[in-house]
Biopython code that builds the backbone (N, CA, C, O; Angstrom):
import numpy as np
from Bio.PDB.StructureBuilder import StructureBuilder

atoms = [
    (1, "MET", "N", (27.047, -5.419, -15.957)),
    (1, "MET", "CA", (26.633, -6.132, -14.759)),
    (1, "MET", "C", (27.513, -7.361, -14.610)),
    (1, "MET", "O", (27.733, -8.085, -15.581)),
    (2, "SER", "N", (28.006, -7.601, -13.434)),
    (2, "SER", "CA", (28.880, -8.746, -13.203)),
    (2, "SER", "C", (28.067, -10.026, -13.083)),
    (2, "SER", "O", (26.852, -10.005, -12.884)),
    (3, "LEU", "N", (28.769, -11.127, -13.209)),
    (3, "LEU", "CA", (28.117, -12.426, -13.099)),
    (3, "LEU", "C", (27.457, -12.595, -11.740)),
    (3, "LEU", "O", (26.347, -13.121, -11.657)),
    (4, "SER", "N", (28.124, -12.156, -10.667)),
    (4, "SER", "CA", (27.558, -12.331, -9.333)),
    (4, "SER", "C", (26.295, -11.489, -9.150)),
    (4, "SER", "O", (25.336, -11.962, -8.539)),
    (5, "SER", "N", (26.268, -10.243, -9.666)),
    (5, "SER", "CA", (25.055, -9.432, -9.531)),
    (5, "SER", "C", (23.939, -9.996, -10.392)),
    (5, "SER", "O", (22.769, -9.893, -10.021)),
    (6, "THR", "N", (24.268, -10.587, -11.529)),
    (6, "THR", "CA", (23.254, -11.233, -12.360)),
    (6, "THR", "C", (22.645, -12.408, -11.615)),
    (6, "THR", "O", (21.430, -12.604, -11.646)),
    (7, "ALA", "N", (23.478, -13.188, -10.950)),
    (7, "ALA", "CA", (22.977, -14.337, -10.177)),
    (7, "ALA", "C", (22.074, -13.881, -9.047)),
    (7, "ALA", "O", (21.056, -14.517, -8.774)),
    (8, "VAL", "N", (22.432, -12.778, -8.380)),
    (8, "VAL", "CA", (21.597, -12.260, -7.293)),
    (8, "VAL", "C", (20.252, -11.815, -7.839)),
    (8, "VAL", "O", (19.216, -12.116, -7.245)),
    (9, "LEU", "N", (20.248, -11.099, -8.969)),
    (9, "LEU", "CA", (18.983, -10.658, -9.563)),
    (9, "LEU", "C", (18.120, -11.847, -9.952)),
    (9, "LEU", "O", (16.907, -11.825, -9.742)),
    (10, "GLN", "N", (18.731, -12.890, -10.519)),
    (10, "GLN", "CA", (17.951, -14.067, -10.901)),
    (10, "GLN", "C", (17.370, -14.764, -9.675)),
    (10, "GLN", "O", (16.212, -15.182, -9.704)),
    (11, "SER", "N", (18.142, -14.899, -8.603)),
    (11, "SER", "CA", (17.613, -15.564, -7.418)),
    (11, "SER", "C", (16.526, -14.721, -6.762)),
    (11, "SER", "O", (15.548, -15.272, -6.257)),
    (12, "ALA", "N", (16.675, -13.387, -6.757)),
    (12, "ALA", "CA", (15.617, -12.524, -6.223)),
    (12, "ALA", "C", (14.376, -12.652, -7.084)),
    (12, "ALA", "O", (13.262, -12.703, -6.562)),
    (13, "GLY", "N", (14.552, -12.706, -8.390)),
    (13, "GLY", "CA", (13.413, -12.876, -9.286)),
    (13, "GLY", "C", (12.695, -14.185, -9.050)),
    (13, "GLY", "O", (11.466, -14.240, -9.095)),
    (14, "ASN", "N", (13.459, -15.250, -8.795)),
    (14, "ASN", "CA", (12.843, -16.545, -8.504)),
    (14, "ASN", "C", (12.032, -16.487, -7.217)),
    (14, "ASN", "O", (10.926, -17.025, -7.158)),
    (15, "LEU", "N", (12.569, -15.837, -6.184)),
    (15, "LEU", "CA", (11.825, -15.700, -4.937)),
    (15, "LEU", "C", (10.564, -14.874, -5.132)),
    (15, "LEU", "O", (9.515, -15.193, -4.571)),
    (16, "LEU", "N", (10.664, -13.811, -5.925)),
    (16, "LEU", "CA", (9.494, -12.966, -6.153)),
    (16, "LEU", "C", (8.402, -13.718, -6.897)),
    (16, "LEU", "O", (7.221, -13.413, -6.734)),
    (17, "GLN", "N", (8.780, -14.690, -7.707)),
    (17, "GLN", "CA", (7.782, -15.453, -8.439)),
    (17, "GLN", "C", (7.122, -16.513, -7.561)),
    (17, "GLN", "O", (6.058, -17.022, -7.913)),
    (18, "ALA", "N", (7.726, -16.853, -6.434)),
    (18, "ALA", "CA", (7.170, -17.878, -5.552)),
    (18, "ALA", "C", (7.204, -17.421, -4.099)),
    (18, "ALA", "O", (7.817, -18.090, -3.267)),
    (19, "PRO", "N", (6.558, -16.288, -3.767)),
    (19, "PRO", "CA", (6.672, -15.764, -2.404)),
    (19, "PRO", "C", (5.908, -16.548, -1.358)),
    (19, "PRO", "O", (6.067, -16.273, -0.168)),
    (20, "ALA", "N", (5.082, -17.517, -1.744)),
    (20, "ALA", "CA", (4.299, -18.257, -0.758)),
    (20, "ALA", "C", (5.191, -19.028, 0.202)),
    (20, "ALA", "O", (4.743, -19.416, 1.281)),
    (21, "ARG", "N", (6.438, -19.256, -0.171)),
    (21, "ARG", "CA", (7.356, -19.985, 0.711)),
    (21, "ARG", "C", (7.795, -19.150, 1.905)),
    (21, "ARG", "O", (8.285, -19.691, 2.897)),
    (22, "LEU", "N", (7.624, -17.843, 1.815)),
    (22, "LEU", "CA", (8.065, -16.955, 2.883)),
    (22, "LEU", "C", (6.868, -16.496, 3.707)),
    (22, "LEU", "O", (5.750, -16.405, 3.199)),
    (23, "ALA", "N", (7.109, -16.211, 4.968)),
    (23, "ALA", "CA", (6.012, -15.766, 5.828)),
    (23, "ALA", "C", (6.432, -14.546, 6.630)),
    (23, "ALA", "O", (7.618, -14.308, 6.855)),
    (24, "GLY", "N", (5.430, -13.774, 7.057)),
    (24, "GLY", "CA", (5.629, -12.677, 7.987)),
    (24, "GLY", "C", (6.635, -11.634, 7.550)),
    (24, "GLY", "O", (6.611, -11.148, 6.420)),
    (25, "ILE", "N", (7.527, -11.301, 8.483)),
    (25, "ILE", "CA", (8.490, -10.230, 8.265)),
    (25, "ILE", "C", (9.452, -10.569, 7.130)),
    (25, "ILE", "O", (10.019, -9.658, 6.526)),
    (26, "ALA", "N", (9.652, -11.844, 6.824)),
    (26, "ALA", "CA", (10.538, -12.230, 5.723)),
    (26, "ALA", "C", (10.040, -11.675, 4.403)),
    (26, "ALA", "O", (10.847, -11.343, 3.535)),
    (27, "ARG", "N", (8.737, -11.566, 4.230)),
    (27, "ARG", "CA", (8.192, -10.991, 2.995)),
    (27, "ARG", "C", (8.521, -9.503, 2.915)),
    (27, "ARG", "O", (8.783, -8.986, 1.829)),
    (28, "TYR", "N", (8.511, -8.818, 4.044)),
    (28, "TYR", "CA", (8.879, -7.405, 4.068)),
    (28, "TYR", "C", (10.359, -7.254, 3.712)),
    (28, "TYR", "O", (10.719, -6.357, 2.949)),
    (29, "TRP", "N", (11.209, -8.108, 4.246)),
    (29, "TRP", "CA", (12.637, -8.063, 3.921)),
    (29, "TRP", "C", (12.857, -8.351, 2.436)),
    (29, "TRP", "O", (13.721, -7.745, 1.803)),
    (30, "LEU", "N", (12.073, -9.275, 1.887)),
    (30, "LEU", "CA", (12.167, -9.574, 0.463)),
    (30, "LEU", "C", (11.795, -8.346, -0.367)),
    (30, "LEU", "O", (12.435, -8.062, -1.380)),
    (31, "LEU", "N", (10.767, -7.620, 0.061)),
    (31, "LEU", "CA", (10.385, -6.387, -0.629)),
    (31, "LEU", "C", (11.547, -5.395, -0.618)),
    (31, "LEU", "O", (11.885, -4.830, -1.659)),
    (32, "LEU", "N", (12.157, -5.179, 0.536)),
    (32, "LEU", "CA", (13.284, -4.248, 0.637)),
    (32, "LEU", "C", (14.455, -4.709, -0.226)),
    (32, "LEU", "O", (15.103, -3.889, -0.877)),
    (33, "ALA", "N", (14.731, -6.006, -0.238)),
    (33, "ALA", "CA", (15.822, -6.537, -1.059)),
    (33, "ALA", "C", (15.532, -6.332, -2.541)),
    (33, "ALA", "O", (16.422, -5.952, -3.302)),
    (34, "ALA", "N", (14.299, -6.581, -2.950)),
    (34, "ALA", "CA", (13.934, -6.410, -4.356)),
    (34, "ALA", "C", (14.097, -4.955, -4.788)),
    (34, "ALA", "O", (14.631, -4.684, -5.863)),
    (35, "VAL", "N", (13.644, -4.028, -3.963)),
    (35, "VAL", "CA", (13.786, -2.602, -4.276)),
    (35, "VAL", "C", (15.274, -2.239, -4.342)),
    (35, "VAL", "O", (15.692, -1.477, -5.213)),
    (36, "GLY", "N", (16.058, -2.781, -3.430)),
    (36, "GLY", "CA", (17.493, -2.533, -3.437)),
    (36, "GLY", "C", (18.192, -3.096, -4.659)),
    (36, "GLY", "O", (19.249, -2.601, -5.051)),
    (37, "LEU", "N", (17.611, -4.135, -5.271)),
    (37, "LEU", "CA", (18.192, -4.746, -6.463)),
    (37, "LEU", "C", (17.644, -4.155, -7.759)),
    (37, "LEU", "O", (17.935, -4.651, -8.848)),
    (38, "GLY", "N", (16.852, -3.094, -7.635)),
    (38, "GLY", "CA", (16.400, -2.408, -8.839)),
    (38, "GLY", "C", (14.955, -2.621, -9.240)),
    (38, "GLY", "O", (14.512, -2.060, -10.243)),
    (39, "TRP", "N", (14.205, -3.415, -8.488)),
    (39, "TRP", "CA", (12.779, -3.559, -8.779)),
    (39, "TRP", "C", (12.070, -2.278, -8.364)),
    (39, "TRP", "O", (12.451, -1.653, -7.374)),
    (40, "ARG", "N", (11.055, -1.887, -9.101)),
    (40, "ARG", "CA", (10.247, -0.701, -8.785)),
    (40, "ARG", "C", (8.875, -1.151, -8.296)),
    (40, "ARG", "O", (8.340, -2.164, -8.746)),
    (41, "ILE", "N", (8.322, -0.386, -7.377)),
    (41, "ILE", "CA", (6.954, -0.637, -6.918)),
    (41, "ILE", "C", (6.037, 0.189, -7.799)),
    (41, "ILE", "O", (6.118, 1.417, -7.819)),
    (42, "ASP", "N", (5.163, -0.492, -8.529)),
    (42, "ASP", "CA", (4.182, 0.189, -9.369)),
    (42, "ASP", "C", (2.937, 0.416, -8.533)),
    (42, "ASP", "O", (2.285, -0.538, -8.109)),
    (43, "GLY", "N", (2.608, 1.675, -8.295)),
    (43, "GLY", "CA", (1.470, 2.018, -7.446)),
    (43, "GLY", "C", (0.162, 1.840, -8.162)),
    (43, "GLY", "O", (0.121, 1.729, -9.387)),
    (44, "PRO", "N", (-0.893, 1.814, -7.410)),
    (44, "PRO", "CA", (-0.904, 1.915, -5.957)),
    (44, "PRO", "C", (-0.570, 0.579, -5.292)),
    (44, "PRO", "O", (-0.538, -0.467, -5.940)),
    (45, "VAL", "N", (-0.327, 0.642, -4.002)),
    (45, "VAL", "CA", (-0.192, -0.554, -3.176)),
    (45, "VAL", "C", (-1.599, -0.862, -2.667)),
    (45, "VAL", "O", (-2.307, 0.034, -2.207)),
    (46, "TYR", "N", (-1.996, -2.117, -2.750)),
    (46, "TYR", "CA", (-3.351, -2.506, -2.352)),
    (46, "TYR", "C", (-3.325, -3.127, -0.962)),
    (46, "TYR", "O", (-2.472, -3.965, -0.668)),
    (47, "LEU", "N", (-4.255, -2.718, -0.111)),
    (47, "LEU", "CA", (-4.417, -3.308, 1.220)),
    (47, "LEU", "C", (-5.729, -4.073, 1.204)),
    (47, "LEU", "O", (-6.801, -3.482, 1.080)),
    (48, "ARG", "N", (-5.638, -5.390, 1.329)),
    (48, "ARG", "CA", (-6.807, -6.250, 1.209)),
    (48, "ARG", "C", (-6.863, -7.231, 2.380)),
    (48, "ARG", "O", (-5.832, -7.572, 2.961)),
    (49, "PRO", "N", (-8.072, -7.682, 2.725)),
    (49, "PRO", "CA", (-8.182, -8.724, 3.767)),
    (49, "PRO", "C", (-7.532, -10.013, 3.288)),
    (49, "PRO", "O", (-7.578, -10.344, 2.103)),
    (50, "ARG", "N", (-6.934, -10.724, 4.211)),
    (50, "ARG", "CA", (-6.320, -12.013, 3.863)),
    (50, "ARG", "C", (-7.405, -13.055, 3.609)),
    (50, "ARG", "O", (-7.388, -13.732, 2.581)),
    (51, "TRP", "N", (-8.332, -13.183, 4.526)),
    (51, "TRP", "CA", (-9.439, -14.129, 4.379)),
    (51, "TRP", "C", (-10.715, -13.419, 4.765)),
    (51, "TRP", "O", (-10.822, -12.902, 5.878)),
    (52, "GLY", "N", (-11.675, -13.383, 3.879)),
    (52, "GLY", "CA", (-12.965, -12.780, 4.191)),
    (52, "GLY", "C", (-12.847, -11.297, 4.506)),
    (52, "GLY", "O", (-11.899, -10.634, 4.086)),
    (53, "GLU", "N", (-13.800, -10.796, 5.234)),
    (53, "GLU", "CA", (-13.848, -9.368, 5.536)),
    (53, "GLU", "C", (-13.188, -9.001, 6.858)),
    (53, "GLU", "O", (-12.895, -7.829, 7.094)),
    (54, "SER", "N", (-12.951, -9.977, 7.719)),
    (54, "SER", "CA", (-12.316, -9.671, 8.999)),
    (54, "SER", "C", (-10.999, -10.428, 9.105)),
    (54, "SER", "O", (-10.713, -11.324, 8.312)),
    (55, "GLY", "N", (-10.235, -10.063, 10.063)),
    (55, "GLY", "CA", (-8.960, -10.738, 10.262)),
    (55, "GLY", "C", (-7.805, -9.939, 9.690)),
    (55, "GLY", "O", (-7.965, -8.774, 9.325)),
    (56, "PRO", "N", (-6.640, -10.570, 9.611)),
    (56, "PRO", "CA", (-5.439, -9.858, 9.167)),
    (56, "PRO", "C", (-5.544, -9.429, 7.706)),
    (56, "PRO", "O", (-6.242, -10.054, 6.907)),
    (57, "ARG", "N", (-4.840, -8.359, 7.378)),
    (57, "ARG", "CA", (-4.842, -7.857, 6.007)),
    (57, "ARG", "C", (-3.430, -7.942, 5.426)),
    (57, "ARG", "O", (-2.443, -8.051, 6.153)),
    (58, "LEU", "N", (-3.366, -7.890, 4.101)),
    (58, "LEU", "CA", (-2.099, -7.958, 3.378)),
    (58, "LEU", "C", (-1.942, -6.740, 2.489)),
    (58, "LEU", "O", (-2.906, -6.265, 1.888)),
    (59, "TYR", "N", (-0.711, -6.236, 2.411)),
    (59, "TYR", "CA", (-0.366, -5.233, 1.409)),
    (59, "TYR", "C", (0.078, -5.992, 0.165)),
    (59, "TYR", "O", (0.882, -6.920, 0.253)),
    (60, "HIS", "N", (-0.442, -5.600, -0.985)),
    (60, "HIS", "CA", (-0.069, -6.225, -2.253)),
    (60, "HIS", "C", (0.750, -5.223, -3.053)),
    (60, "HIS", "O", (0.250, -4.169, -3.446)),
    (61, "PHE", "N", (2.016, -5.562, -3.289)),
    (61, "PHE", "CA", (2.933, -4.712, -4.035)),
    (61, "PHE", "C", (3.112, -5.293, -5.434)),
    (61, "PHE", "O", (3.469, -6.462, -5.579)),
    (62, "VAL", "N", (2.867, -4.488, -6.459)),
    (62, "VAL", "CA", (3.123, -4.881, -7.838)),
    (62, "VAL", "C", (4.516, -4.360, -8.177)),
    (62, "VAL", "O", (4.777, -3.160, -8.093)),
    (63, "LEU", "N", (5.406, -5.274, -8.559)),
    (63, "LEU", "CA", (6.799, -4.917, -8.807)),
    (63, "LEU", "C", (7.126, -5.048, -10.290)),
    (63, "LEU", "O", (6.567, -5.893, -10.989)),
    (64, "SER", "N", (8.030, -4.207, -10.756)),
    (64, "SER", "CA", (8.513, -4.328, -12.135)),
    (64, "SER", "C", (9.981, -3.962, -12.172)),
    (64, "SER", "O", (10.474, -3.228, -11.316)),
    (65, "ARG", "N", (10.677, -4.482, -13.174)),
    (65, "ARG", "CA", (12.098, -4.188, -13.331)),
    (65, "ARG", "C", (12.382, -3.680, -14.735)),
    (65, "ARG", "O", (13.173, -2.754, -14.910)),
    (66, "SER", "N", (11.755, -4.267, -15.720)),
    (66, "SER", "CA", (11.915, -3.823, -17.099)),
    (66, "SER", "C", (10.660, -4.224, -17.854)),
    (66, "SER", "O", (9.880, -5.046, -17.373)),
    (67, "PRO", "N", (10.460, -3.649, -19.033)),
    (67, "PRO", "CA", (9.260, -4.012, -19.799)),
    (67, "PRO", "C", (9.220, -5.488, -20.185)),
    (67, "PRO", "O", (8.160, -6.016, -20.523)),
    (68, "TYR", "N", (10.368, -6.150, -20.133)),
    (68, "TYR", "CA", (10.440, -7.541, -20.589)),
    (68, "TYR", "C", (10.478, -8.555, -19.458)),
    (68, "TYR", "O", (10.491, -9.760, -19.711)),
    (69, "SER", "N", (10.495, -8.093, -18.222)),
    (69, "SER", "CA", (10.529, -9.028, -17.097)),
    (69, "SER", "C", (9.111, -9.288, -16.605)),
    (69, "SER", "O", (8.233, -8.443, -16.773)),
    (70, "PRO", "N", (8.878, -10.463, -15.991)),
    (70, "PRO", "CA", (7.555, -10.725, -15.422)),
    (70, "PRO", "C", (7.239, -9.697, -14.331)),
    (70, "PRO", "O", (8.144, -9.131, -13.718)),
    (71, "THR", "N", (5.966, -9.468, -14.102)),
    (71, "THR", "CA", (5.534, -8.508, -13.087)),
    (71, "THR", "C", (4.987, -9.280, -11.894)),
    (71, "THR", "O", (3.819, -9.667, -11.892)),
    (72, "PRO", "N", (5.817, -9.508, -10.882)),
    (72, "PRO", "CA", (5.344, -10.266, -9.726)),
    (72, "PRO", "C", (4.490, -9.411, -8.785)),
    (72, "PRO", "O", (4.622, -8.188, -8.728)),
    (73, "LEU", "N", (3.635, -10.079, -8.069)),
    (73, "LEU", "CA", (2.842, -9.474, -7.003)),
    (73, "LEU", "C", (3.379, -10.035, -5.696)),
    (73, "LEU", "O", (3.416, -11.252, -5.511)),
    (74, "LEU", "N", (3.792, -9.167, -4.799)),
    (74, "LEU", "CA", (4.331, -9.601, -3.519)),
    (74, "LEU", "C", (3.361, -9.191, -2.420)),
    (74, "LEU", "O", (3.092, -8.005, -2.234)),
    (75, "ALA", "N", (2.837, -10.172, -1.694)),
    (75, "ALA", "CA", (1.912, -9.914, -0.592)),
    (75, "ALA", "C", (2.694, -9.883, 0.714)),
    (75, "ALA", "O", (3.432, -10.816, 1.031)),
    (76, "VAL", "N", (2.524, -8.794, 1.471)),
    (76, "VAL", "CA", (3.246, -8.600, 2.730)),
    (76, "VAL", "C", (2.222, -8.346, 3.837)),
    (76, "VAL", "O", (1.393, -7.446, 3.697)),
    (77, "PRO", "N", (2.252, -9.113, 4.933)),
    (77, "PRO", "CA", (1.299, -8.873, 6.025)),
    (77, "PRO", "C", (1.442, -7.460, 6.588)),
    (77, "PRO", "O", (2.545, -6.917, 6.661)),
    (78, "GLU", "N", (0.313, -6.874, 6.983)),
    (78, "GLU", "CA", (0.382, -5.518, 7.536)),
    (78, "GLU", "C", (1.149, -5.537, 8.849)),
    (78, "GLU", "O", (1.132, -6.521, 9.588)),
    (79, "GLY", "N", (1.811, -4.445, 9.115)),
    (79, "GLY", "CA", (2.592, -4.317, 10.336)),
    (79, "GLY", "C", (3.227, -2.940, 10.376)),
    (79, "GLY", "O", (3.233, -2.232, 9.370)),
    (80, "PRO", "N", (3.760, -2.552, 11.523)),
    (80, "PRO", "CA", (4.302, -1.203, 11.666)),
    (80, "PRO", "C", (5.480, -0.913, 10.735)),
    (80, "PRO", "O", (5.637, 0.217, 10.272)),
    (81, "GLU", "N", (6.312, -1.925, 10.455)),
    (81, "GLU", "CA", (7.448, -1.704, 9.562)),
    (81, "GLU", "C", (6.977, -1.345, 8.163)),
    (81, "GLU", "O", (7.501, -0.423, 7.538)),
    (82, "VAL", "N", (5.987, -2.077, 7.676)),
    (82, "VAL", "CA", (5.466, -1.842, 6.325)),
    (82, "VAL", "C", (4.784, -0.475, 6.256)),
    (82, "VAL", "O", (4.945, 0.258, 5.280)),
    (83, "GLU", "N", (4.029, -0.142, 7.291)),
    (83, "GLU", "CA", (3.336, 1.151, 7.305)),
    (83, "GLU", "C", (4.325, 2.312, 7.324)),
    (83, "GLU", "O", (4.093, 3.329, 6.669)),
    (84, "ARG", "N", (5.425, 2.176, 8.066)),
    (84, "ARG", "CA", (6.461, 3.224, 8.051)),
    (84, "ARG", "C", (7.099, 3.341, 6.672)),
    (84, "ARG", "O", (7.364, 4.445, 6.196)),
    (85, "TYR", "N", (7.344, 2.204, 6.036)),
    (85, "TYR", "CA", (7.938, 2.214, 4.692)),
    (85, "TYR", "C", (7.012, 2.906, 3.700)),
    (85, "TYR", "O", (7.460, 3.731, 2.903)),
    (86, "LEU", "N", (5.729, 2.578, 3.743)),
    (86, "LEU", "CA", (4.761, 3.211, 2.837)),
    (86, "LEU", "C", (4.743, 4.719, 3.030)),
    (86, "LEU", "O", (4.704, 5.476, 2.059)),
    (87, "SER", "N", (4.770, 5.148, 4.267)),
    (87, "SER", "CA", (4.747, 6.577, 4.570)),
    (87, "SER", "C", (6.023, 7.260, 4.085)),
    (87, "SER", "O", (5.963, 8.314, 3.453)),
    (88, "ALA", "N", (7.177, 6.662, 4.380)),
    (88, "ALA", "CA", (8.466, 7.258, 3.992)),
    (88, "ALA", "C", (8.632, 7.307, 2.480)),
    (88, "ALA", "O", (9.219, 8.249, 1.949)),
    (89, "ALA", "N", (8.116, 6.293, 1.782)),
    (89, "ALA", "CA", (8.255, 6.225, 0.321)),
    (89, "ALA", "C", (7.142, 6.997, -0.385)),
    (89, "ALA", "O", (7.160, 7.129, -1.608)),
    (90, "ALA", "N", (6.162, 7.514, 0.387)),
    (90, "ALA", "CA", (5.032, 8.264, -0.172)),
    (90, "ALA", "C", (4.326, 7.485, -1.281)),
    (90, "ALA", "O", (4.024, 8.028, -2.343)),
    (91, "LEU", "N", (4.068, 6.197, -1.013)),
    (91, "LEU", "CA", (3.372, 5.364, -1.988)),
    (91, "LEU", "C", (1.873, 5.512, -1.856)),
    (91, "LEU", "O", (1.346, 5.621, -0.749)),
    (92, "GLU", "N", (1.185, 5.517, -2.987)),
    (92, "GLU", "CA", (-0.277, 5.592, -2.993)),
    (92, "GLU", "C", (-0.834, 4.266, -2.473)),
    (92, "GLU", "O", (-0.319, 3.195, -2.795)),
    (93, "LEU", "N", (-1.890, 4.352, -1.667)),
    (93, "LEU", "CA", (-2.480, 3.171, -1.058)),
    (93, "LEU", "C", (-3.949, 3.081, -1.444)),
    (93, "LEU", "O", (-4.689, 4.060, -1.355)),
    (94, "SER", "N", (-4.361, 1.891, -1.873)),
    (94, "SER", "CA", (-5.753, 1.608, -2.190)),
    (94, "SER", "C", (-6.264, 0.602, -1.167)),
    (94, "SER", "O", (-5.754, -0.516, -1.089)),
    (95, "VAL", "N", (-7.267, 0.990, -0.382)),
    (95, "VAL", "CA", (-7.793, 0.145, 0.700)),
    (95, "VAL", "C", (-9.178, -0.344, 0.319)),
    (95, "VAL", "O", (-10.017, 0.418, -0.160)),
    (96, "SER", "N", (-9.402, -1.647, 0.544)),
    (96, "SER", "CA", (-10.768, -2.175, 0.348)),
    (96, "SER", "C", (-11.074, -3.206, 1.408)),
    (96, "SER", "O", (-12.168, -3.771, 1.423)),
]
sb = StructureBuilder()
sb.init_structure("model")
sb.init_model(0)
sb.init_chain("A")
sb.init_seg("    ")
for serial, (resi, resn, name, xyz) in enumerate(atoms, 1):
    if name == "N":
        sb.init_residue(resn, " ", resi, " ")
    sb.init_atom(name, np.array(xyz, "f"), 0.0, 1.0, " ", f" {name:<3s}", serial, name[0])
structure = sb.get_structure()
């Protein structure tokens, strides 16, 4: 692995550990970038309400890269892009 790809992985890892700084579609782009950099989505993906029982919901993706790396949870607001990705990737979904 080159120095530049190592730096990209480290910066992606830092973002994954602090996703609260990102909002909306940026979280979906971060998910795609993480998968492109070698992170795996450990199923199922959880769909949960953001606040209380009504209102917007979030998809919660559990990501992993190696047995020795931290396992971040990335919350992505529901939307048509995310739903298409879930369908295309055939990911298991847990709804509550």
